N, C-alpha and C positions, 0 to 999 in steps of 0.2 A: 504494500500500500504506500502510495506517495505521501510525503509530508505536506502539511499546510505551510509552505515556505514562501515568504515574500521576497522577491528579488527586485531591488531598485533598478531604475534605468542605468545608473552609473555602473552597478555590478554587472548588468547584462552586457553593456558595452565592453567592459573589460574581458568578460568571458568570450564574447564573440571575437575579440581581437586575438586572444590566445589561440582559439581554434583556427581562425583564418590564417594566421602567420605560422602555424605549425607545419605547413607543407603537406598535411594529410589530405586525402581526396574528399570530395563532397560527401556529406553525410557523416563526417567525423563529429565527435562530441567532446565534452568537457567532463572528465572524471573528477568528482569531488569526494574526498575521503575525510570525514570529520570524526575525531575521537575525543574522549574526555581528557582534560589536562590543561595546563597553562593557567595563567592568572584569570582569564575570562571564562574558563571552563571548557574551552575548545582548542584543539590542535587541528589544523587543516593542511592537507596535501592535495595538490591537483595536478592534472596533466591533460594534454590533448590526446585523444585516443581514437582509433578508427572505428571501434565498436565497443559496446558494453561487454563486461566480463560476465560469466555465468553467475546468476544470483543478483545481478544489478538490475534496477529498474530505471527507465528513462523518463525524465521530466522534460517535456517539450514546451518550449516557448517559441511559437512560430516554427521556424526552421532550425532553431537552436536546440541541441540535445544535451542534457546534463545527465551523466551516468552516476547513479547513487547506490552504493552498497547498502546492505540492510542496516548496519550500525549507524551509518550516516543518516539514513532516513529517520531513524528513531530520534537521533540527537537534533535534527533540524526542524522537527515539528513545532510550529508556532514561532519560529525564528525569522528575523528579517536579515537578509544578506545585503550588504552595501559595499561600496568601494570608496576608500578614503585616499585622497591624493593631496598631501600638504607638503610644504617645503622640507619637512623632516621625516615624514612617514607616508608610505604608499602600500596599500594592500586591501584584501577583502576583510570586511568586518562582519561579525555575527552578533546580533542583538537579540537577546531572549528577554522579553518583558517580564517573565516570571522568575528571573534570576537577579539576585542582588548584585550591586556593583562591587568590584573587587576592593577590599579594604586592607590588603596585605602591605607591609612596609617595603616590599621590593619593587613597588610600582613608582619608581622615580622617573625623572625626565629621560633617562637613558633606556628605559624599557618601553616597548610599544604599548599603547593603550589597550585595554581589554578587548579581545576579539580580533586584533589585527595580526595577521600572519605576514611577516616580511619575507620576501622572496628575492634573491639576487636575480637581476635581469639576465645575466649571462647563463643562468641555469635553465632558462625557458627554451625549450626546443622539443623536437620529437625524439622518441626513443628513450624515455625515462621520465622520472619525476623530479621537479625542481627541489632544491635543498632549501629548507626553511632555516632562517637565521634567527637565533635566539636573542 
């Protein structure tokens, strides 16, 4: 079952660019793997892929396909996915209105705000998953 996931126009634009510049053929999609962890409660990995893996469901937004494994579908229910692009931070953000904001002391200026996964641009390409930077 697909989650009740809200994807903002900024996040959709980012996802479309990842798929478009992956070099994969038409019909390729965006695999989003979300797991528990991190200050915000989410760790995220993504990649452009030619097709979903067994057990993944496809969330379609027009011609855009997002491949979601079972655990990701559970974690994303009720969440809003956005894209932040500021002078100091760029990445997907996940906002769960039912989760309290992070109050840990490790959330200084050097740490990304809750829900932002930082990805090195050089790591984006086909044939693998980008490396997340802590």
